[in-house]
C-alpha positions, 0 to 999 in steps of 0.5 A: 296918810296910811304910809305915815301911820305905818311908819309910826307902828300899828295900834293895839287895843288895851286887850291886845297890849295886855296879851303882848305884855303877858305872852311876849314880854312887851315893854310899855314906854309911857311918853306923857309928861311928868304931871300926867304920869303922876296921875297914874300909869300902867304897872312896869311902864318905863317913863320917858316924856316925849319932849326928852325922847331924842336925848334919852333914846339911848336908854332904850337901846337894850330893848331894840329886840323887844316889842315896845308899846308906846303909851301917851294920853290919847294915842296921838303923840305915840305916832311921833314917838314911834317914828323916832324909835323906828328911825333909831333901829327899833323894829317892833313898835306899836301904839296903845290905841286911845292911850292911857285914857282908853286904858282907864276907860276900860277900868284896867289897873293903874299905879298911883303914887 
């Protein structure tokens, strides 16, 4: 189990993610469905639903040298997305622990349309 988690990238708390965004120019990749995305998302996130990741992963090729933080709803699907990114040459992949649910629970800002 530990090996599987390692393959998908480590988890970071919302506070760690904020630090990575501000200090390391980390990129947020939100993999939730369009319906979930429309309820609110973290500013400057890129949106590629998990179901479309395989066919759209090349859209991220220019980010292979950046830290990527994967955001899902609860922090579970992000692991599978992390494995896909790592298999495609992305090296700095992390998951937002607790997903957008934890982000919102900590009253951190989200963008609503």
